[in-house]
N, C-alpha and C positions, 0 to 999 in steps of 0.2 A: 181663790176668793178669800177676802178678808172682811170680817165683820167685827165691829167694836163701837164703843161710844153710843151715839144715838141710834145706830142700827140694832142695838141690843138693849135699849133702855127700858123696855116694857114687854109684857107678854105679847102684845100685838106686834111689836117690832121683831121679837124673836120668831114669831110665826111667819112674818114676812121674810126674814132671812132664810128660814127653813124652806119656804116656798121657792125662793130663788135657787137654792141649792138643788131642790127636787127637779126644777126645770132643766138643770144642767147635769143630772146624774149620768146621762149617756156619755158625757165627756170625761167622766171620772175626775171630778174636780178635787183639788186639794183645798181644804177649808181651814182657815186660821181664824180663831176668835180671840179678841182681847177684852179688856175691861168693859163692863156695862156702862151705860150713860152716867156721866159725872163721877165715875170711880176715881179718876186721877185727881179731880178737884177735891174730892172728899179725903183722899190720902194726903194731899198737900195741906189741907186745913187741919187734919189730925196732927201732922208734923209741926205746923205752926203752934197749935195748942200745946203740944208736948214741949216745944222750945220755950213757951211761956210758963211751963210748969202747971198747966191747967189739966190735971188728970181727969177731972169730971168730964170735960168736953172731949178729951181723947177717948174716953170710954164710950160716950154717946156716938161719936163718929165711927168708932170701931164696931159697935153693935149695929149701926145703920148699914155699914158695909157688909157685915155678915148676913144680915137679914134680906138684903135686896135680891140676891139670886134665889133665895128660898121662896120669897113671895112671888116672884115672877115665874118660877117653876110651877107653883100652884096655879098661877094664872093661865099658863099654857096647857098644863096636863090635867088640872083638876084633881080628882081622886086618884088618877093613875100616877100622880106624883108621890103618893105616900110610900110605896116600896123604895123609891129612889132616895127619899129624904129621911127615912126611918133611921134614927140614931145619929142624925147630923143636923145641926142648926142651919147649915147652908151647904148646898152642893158646890163642889169645887171643880166639877168636870162639865163645863159648858158643852164640849163635844158630845157627851152622853145625852144631854138634853136635845141637841140637834138630831142625834141618831134616833131618838124616840119619836121625833116628829117625821122622820123620813119613811 
């Protein structure tokens, strides 16, 4: 099973992906996750800004990319997210988030 893009774009979408995985646990699925919604577009925009020498916009894009998974983790797990996120502006381990939902 592979999830990425719009299937991971929000807390609700992440919960739906986790539900789909749960429904297939008896089949011992291999789960692959890639970038959350619009991640590739934001990376490309940051690269274009960098090519223009627009360091302010690169910084804004970078911060947006770093915060997106952090915000959605809070959206899915609420207060249970705190131990996972403590000491980090953004989780880098989406499988860990899915595991918490299973």
